[in-house]
C-alpha atoms as one frame of an Amber mdcrd trajectory, in Angstrom:
protein
 -44.090  19.059   2.624 -41.596  17.763   0.536 -39.000  15.251   2.281 -35.493
  16.615   1.897 -33.667  14.869  -0.815 -31.389  13.107   1.523 -34.043  11.367
   3.605 -36.369  10.119   0.809 -35.345   6.398   1.306 -36.753   6.332   4.341
 -40.506   6.607   2.699 -39.911   2.911   1.923 -41.106   0.815   4.892 -38.575
  -2.310   4.145 -35.888   0.283   3.871 -36.512   2.040   6.974 -36.883  -0.729
   8.888 -33.517  -2.429   7.758 -31.758   0.805   8.054 -32.905   1.356  11.701
 -32.147  -2.226  12.815 -28.649  -1.619  11.326 -27.855   1.395  13.044 -28.651
  -0.451  16.505 -26.467  -3.439  15.199 -23.452  -0.848  14.050 -23.678   1.116
  17.562 -22.908  -2.421  19.099 -20.106  -3.105  16.707 -18.575   0.177  17.193
 -18.510  -0.207  20.887 -16.765  -3.349  20.495 -14.329  -1.829  17.786 -13.199
   0.730  20.287 -12.927  -1.449  23.291 -10.598  -4.015  21.164  -8.598  -1.185
  19.930  -8.219   0.518  23.096  -7.607  -2.892  25.250  -4.863  -4.105  23.010
  -3.083  -0.654  22.740  -3.154   0.060  26.480  -2.176  -3.624  27.336   0.997
  -3.400  24.669   1.702   0.350  24.100   2.462  -0.358  20.518   0.583   1.294
  17.570   1.553  -2.043  15.714  -0.999  -3.971  17.642  -3.769  -1.537  16.606
  -3.035  -2.190  13.201  -3.032  -6.005  13.591  -6.567  -5.988  15.393  -7.990
  -3.618  12.478  -6.462  -5.883  10.064  -7.649  -9.103  11.649 -11.356  -7.440
  11.201 -10.905  -5.988   7.529  -8.524  -8.345   5.839 -10.917 -11.151   5.833
 -13.003  -8.831   3.337 -10.248  -8.855   1.167 -10.201 -12.596   0.934 -13.937
 -13.723   0.895 -15.814 -10.702  -0.266 -15.523 -12.312  -3.735 -17.182 -15.360
  -2.790 -20.201 -13.493  -0.750 -20.473 -11.777  -3.889 -20.763 -14.659  -6.047
 -23.196 -16.048  -3.469 -25.453 -12.894  -3.055 -26.353 -12.872  -6.884 -27.610
 -16.885  -6.138 -28.825 -16.891  -2.682 -31.858 -15.674  -0.809 -30.109 -12.370
   0.464 -32.431 -11.800   3.333 -32.104 -15.156   5.093 -28.362 -15.227   4.531
 -28.148 -11.968   6.179 -30.391 -13.107   9.141 -28.089 -16.182   9.835 -25.108
 -14.225   9.820 -26.044 -11.961  12.198 -26.878 -14.810  14.586 -23.491 -16.031
  13.811 -21.761 -12.673  14.820 -23.740 -12.638  18.135 -22.374 -15.661  18.854
 -18.493 -14.647  18.439 -19.387 -11.450  20.297 -20.636 -13.434  23.361 -17.328
 -15.651  23.014 -15.150 -12.485  23.015 -17.215 -11.140  26.184 -16.471 -14.567
  27.961 -12.777 -14.301  27.256 -12.562 -10.713  28.585 -14.432 -11.810  31.952
 -12.512 -14.904  32.453  -8.950 -13.186  31.840  -8.149 -15.066  28.667  -8.560
 -12.210  26.282  -4.638 -11.933  25.427  -4.152  -9.452  22.398  -3.401 -12.343
  20.180  -6.192 -14.324  21.307  -8.543 -10.980  20.750  -7.061 -10.654  17.145
  -8.150 -14.327  16.520 -11.758 -13.864  17.529 -11.965 -10.626  15.598 -10.398
 -12.323  12.637 -13.274 -15.064  12.665 -16.024 -12.251  13.321 -14.570 -10.702
   9.895 -14.743 -13.573   8.035 -18.646 -13.976   8.810 -19.065  -9.994   8.030
 -16.788 -10.207   4.515 -19.181 -12.823   3.023 -22.587 -10.967   4.412 -21.490
  -7.342   3.053 -22.301  -7.987  -0.935 -25.307  -9.574   0.467 -26.432  -6.045
   2.357 -24.913  -4.006  -0.559 -26.815  -6.061  -3.132 -30.223  -6.082  -1.161
 -30.073  -2.320  -0.397 -30.622  -1.902  -4.218 -33.756  -4.023  -3.954 -35.327
  -1.721  -1.407 -35.536   1.519  -3.177 -35.919   2.618  -6.892 -33.100   3.817
  -9.115 -33.580   7.626  -8.362 -32.919   7.118  -4.872 -29.833   4.833  -5.142
 -27.435   7.891  -3.711 -29.658   8.801  -1.102 -29.973   5.393   0.234 -26.303
   4.713  -0.173 -25.644   8.027   1.582 -28.291   7.364   4.428 -26.290   3.846
   4.933 -23.154   5.566   5.348 -25.010   8.038   7.688 -26.600   4.853   9.586
 -23.183   3.339   9.978 -21.594   6.579  11.291 -24.446   7.178  13.580 -23.534
   3.614  15.065 -19.672   5.147  15.212 -21.124   8.292  17.319 -23.243   6.051
  19.814 -20.974   3.230  19.927 -17.836   4.918  21.275 -19.509   6.931  23.483
 -21.222   3.999  24.692 -17.998   2.167  25.119 -16.581   4.971  27.359 -19.109
   4.793  29.636 -19.493   0.979  29.966 -15.864   0.090  30.174 -15.182   2.629
  32.776 -18.469   1.402  34.771 -18.231  -2.474  34.168 -15.175  -3.230  32.001
 -14.643  -4.673  28.578 -16.665  -7.887  28.956 -19.681  -5.664  29.041 -19.032
  -3.513  25.969 -18.584  -7.020  24.138 -21.888  -8.447  25.642 -24.064  -5.527
  24.651 -22.541  -6.159  20.974 -23.433  -9.330  20.840 -27.227  -8.384  21.663
 -27.199  -5.457  19.239 -27.224  -8.163  16.140 -30.720  -9.342  17.382 -32.024
  -5.828  16.039 -31.318  -7.042  12.571 -32.713 -10.289  13.073 -36.103  -9.133
  14.193 -36.138  -6.503  11.333 -35.575  -9.028   8.673 -38.169 -11.039   9.846
 -40.594  -8.612   8.493 -38.967  -7.495   5.470 -40.192  -9.480   2.367 -38.089
  -9.180  -0.429 -38.335 -10.825  -4.307 -36.320 -13.982  -4.274 -34.719 -13.746
  -7.820 -31.234 -14.614  -7.701 -29.794 -16.231 -10.920 -28.794 -19.758 -11.082
 -27.045 -20.343 -14.294 -25.569 -23.647 -13.333 -22.114 -22.018 -13.245 -19.586
 -23.067 -10.419 -18.720 -20.639  -7.537 -15.197 -19.839  -9.060 -16.332 -19.195
 -12.523 -19.188 -16.804 -11.370 -16.120 -14.855  -9.542 -14.109 -14.986 -12.714
 -16.992 -13.704 -14.557 -17.880 -10.714 -12.384 -13.987  -9.771 -12.457 -14.359
  -9.797 -16.195 -17.268  -7.686 -16.189 -15.752  -5.277 -13.687 -12.726  -4.700
 -15.882 -14.777  -4.181 -18.895 -17.057  -1.683 -16.996 -15.383   2.007 -17.205
 -17.330   3.193 -14.129 -16.724   0.136 -11.916 -13.045  -0.209 -13.017 -12.395
   3.575 -12.189 -14.089   3.651  -8.785 -12.339   0.237  -7.932  -8.829   1.421
  -8.539  -9.685   4.976  -6.737 -10.731   3.418  -3.737  -7.529   0.771  -3.575
  -5.193   3.803  -3.407  -7.320   5.961  -1.048  -7.285   2.713   1.095  -3.754
   2.314   1.174  -2.587   5.942   1.622  -5.663   7.699   3.338  -7.562   4.903
   5.074  -5.386   3.931   7.535  -5.959   6.895   9.732  -8.980   4.967  11.164
  -6.906   1.889  12.288  -4.304   4.352  13.902  -7.024   6.291  15.956  -6.128
   4.520  19.347  -2.052   5.103  18.601  -3.019   8.732  18.109  -4.935   8.754
  21.230  -2.149   7.175  22.671   0.146  10.351  21.877  -2.452  12.536  22.843
  -2.600  10.708  26.405   1.211  11.569  26.978   2.722   8.811  25.204   4.932
   6.487  27.014   6.524   8.991  29.537   2.968   9.102  30.945   2.391   5.452
  30.739   5.651   4.822  32.714   4.367   6.995  35.749   0.529   6.416  35.722
  -0.490   3.004  34.005  -3.622   2.802  35.392  -5.019   6.301  34.917  -3.152
   6.360  31.395  -5.020   3.243  30.146  -8.238   4.874  31.008  -7.173   8.062
  29.174  -6.394   6.184  25.936  -9.732   4.666  25.972 -11.376   7.771  26.615
  -9.585   9.819  23.854 -10.028   6.922  21.477 -13.697   7.233  22.139 -13.528
  10.824  21.679 -11.684  10.677  18.360 -13.959   7.935  16.878 -17.147   9.715
  17.918 -15.840  13.115  16.265 -15.196  10.930  12.973 -18.758   9.677  12.954
 -20.295  12.942  13.553 -18.409  14.540  10.780 -19.480  11.353   8.320 -23.232
  11.686   9.628 -23.287  15.328   8.565 -21.075  14.814   5.506 -23.515  11.826
   4.400 -26.703  14.128   4.869 -24.856  16.727   2.462 -23.785  14.487  -0.091
 -27.044  14.123  -2.037 -28.281  17.907  -2.118 -24.541  18.929  -3.076 -24.342
  16.321  -5.668 -27.614  17.360  -7.195 -26.358  21.014  -7.287 -22.474  20.485
  -8.287 -22.584  16.880  -9.683 -21.446  13.717  -8.449 -17.755  13.556 -10.132
 -16.959  17.172  -8.615 -18.057  16.547  -5.411 -16.062  13.196  -5.243 -12.996
  14.836  -6.437 -13.364  17.818  -4.450 -13.208  15.542  -1.244 -10.405  13.571
  -2.629  -8.312  16.923  -3.013  -9.005  18.465   0.447  -8.864  15.194   2.665
  -5.096  14.861   2.654  -4.652  18.272   3.832  -6.868  17.817   6.705  -5.382
  14.530   7.643  -2.001  16.402   7.824  -3.465  19.085  10.484  -5.164  16.080
  12.461  -1.691  14.498  12.858   0.292  17.625  13.750  -1.819  19.263  16.339
  -1.062  18.319  20.077  -4.186  19.396  22.014  -7.107  16.843  22.141  -9.828
  19.272  21.353  -8.269  20.550  18.490  -7.546  16.976  17.424 -11.341  16.252
  17.862 -12.523  18.847  15.720  -9.918  18.120  12.867 -11.063  14.491  12.609
 -14.594  15.673  12.416 -13.757  17.608   9.430 -11.936  14.417   8.036 -14.798
  12.210   8.466 -16.966  14.555   6.507 -14.740  14.404   3.735 -13.723  10.752
   3.959 -17.574   9.571   3.855 -18.154  11.769   0.729 -15.278   9.763  -0.796
 -16.660   6.470   0.283 -20.050   6.990  -0.682 -19.532   8.588  -4.090 -17.130
   5.879  -4.920 -19.581   2.891  -3.993 -22.368   4.596  -5.300 -20.623   4.995
  -8.789 -20.271   1.217  -8.634 -23.625   0.425  -8.031 -25.077   2.604 -10.724
 -22.613   1.172 -13.198 -22.987  -2.707 -12.242 -25.540  -4.662 -14.313 -28.123
  -6.252 -11.853 -27.364 -10.009 -12.776 -23.810  -9.267 -11.369 -24.215  -6.741
  -8.874 -23.186  -8.438  -5.889 -19.779  -9.746  -7.813 -19.130  -6.289  -8.747
 -19.792  -4.768  -5.502 -17.503  -7.364  -3.818 -14.663  -6.202  -5.944 -14.884
  -2.905  -4.043 -15.031  -4.413  -1.050 -11.649  -6.340  -1.815 -10.165  -3.224
  -3.004 -10.980  -1.459   0.251 -11.049  -4.554   2.724  -7.848  -6.130   1.746
  -5.574  -2.886   1.418  -7.105  -0.939   4.042  -5.827  -3.290   6.527  -2.198
  -3.759   4.829  -1.758   0.190   4.820  -2.690  -0.035   8.372  -0.092  -2.524
   9.330   2.690  -0.845   7.089   1.651   2.437   8.356   1.466   1.526  12.023
   5.107   0.026  11.877   6.162   3.317  10.301   4.716   5.343  13.190   6.698
   3.162  15.690   9.820   4.003  13.503   9.275   7.829  12.543   6.170   8.994
  14.260   2.467   9.666  13.417   2.903  13.224  12.110   5.728  12.446   9.527
   3.977   9.059   8.498   0.611  11.010   7.685   2.641  13.904   6.015   4.653
  11.309   3.836   1.157   9.356   2.773  -0.554  12.447   2.123   1.909  13.579
  -0.011   1.856  10.517  -2.205  -1.735  10.468  -2.194  -1.650  14.037  -3.939
   0.962  12.781  -6.493  -1.223   9.829  -7.463  -4.275  12.220  -8.109  -2.019
  14.433 -10.043  -0.510  11.724 -12.077  -4.178  10.205 -12.731  -5.515  13.603
 -13.765  -2.308  14.252 -15.976  -1.904  10.865 -17.717  -5.683   9.154 -17.731
  -8.202  12.149 -17.429 -10.935  10.179 -19.539 -10.936   7.811 -16.475 -12.120
  10.027 -13.794 -14.958  11.206 -16.269 -16.659   7.713 -15.541 -17.157   8.551
 -12.019 -20.599   9.806 -12.304 -24.197   8.000 -13.365 -23.699   6.189 -16.636
 -26.902   7.803 -17.729 -25.197  11.026 -18.125 -23.389   8.948 -20.948 -26.527
   7.445 -22.395 -25.597   3.862 -20.765 -27.895   1.386 -19.326 -25.664  -0.977
 -17.646 -28.630  -3.807 -17.943 -28.489  -3.584 -21.595 -25.165  -2.350 -22.803
 -22.813  -3.931 -20.062 -23.828  -7.582 -19.766 -22.814 -11.073 -21.134 -19.331
  -9.180 -21.578 -20.896  -6.992 -24.424 -18.616  -3.722 -24.837 -19.813  -0.249
 -24.320 -21.256   0.788 -27.715 -22.507   4.185 -26.954 -20.628   6.921 -29.096
 -20.882   9.013 -25.776 -18.531   6.677 -23.998 -15.951   6.115 -26.656 -13.278
   8.354 -25.008 -13.533   6.669 -21.520
């Protein structure tokens, strides 16, 4: 029997090993993410703290991803990822100890999360680049989608486990289980063998970053996808950081917190878990649908459809007052959002020349990782001033305005949001060494 197109990359042994181990690790990471968000929100009662903790985790991506990208094109990717997972396990252990001893204040938690984010920021370009070494080119989209599905399966399992573990044993156990989960990746990488063929051109680190940035700027597909995700990160993505704030409102807000502080804290944690799980379920469904739908309707059409419908569903999620309806709405949001992320990063992967893959992918991560926490901080502050529903309505309208202006003023830019083969372009031949695109079919980009 033919394997469904969404699952074809799992036929490759090494990809299956790394993918399976990553799901275990991501479940632990999402357990910790939910625990941290619920901890600081319930302790302070302020949406701004949820945004601050999310910023501490993701802001390092914007600062350090270019360093990771430059190193990923030069160092042994498998060995580097192995050691960074050991380091992240140590940091999660520290967080568990702080929670156990009662020293985990919101500020201290944010600081520890920031250090963990620094390790993650450097290692992500290695992981993204390594994935493309595990599967052939024809499986790129499916592999990217499966990686997104794996990440979000962790989002489904992690919050569910977090709710059970926190209720039974406390926050420190959620952090401890996350620490242990990193060793699944360590064990898998011991059995994976990849060719060690990074380039060593004698160029310094910062010069390599500059060369990668210049290559991305001259690359029509990568340039369009990076600009696209930057706007999405600022205007739409912060709903993730503000899930604990939404849970705070669904649990009853300040009035219930004042009357029943202990039960209210547990309610915030539980609803945060439900919402995060719903987004994860939706994302898994979306990730499995991407490949067959893109094969039928086209990559670019699917990406633009998700970008158009997503802000409307975010507005629905922000306005319903009943928890089950909010959970259902966020599930649909998760399906649409993963279509945006997977579609955009796959464009970058396909357009990036192999010799610069790590560096160009790192710039995508900068656009997402630096601007998303900034958007979370800004929107968290605005939520505290005018409310969650109004904030979401304003940002959704702003995004639709951006998309309309883009389609009106630069329609040719959106044409590049697909496989370069459709334009007769081979990135490894036509887009290296700062060579301009010479194919006539891309002249109007």
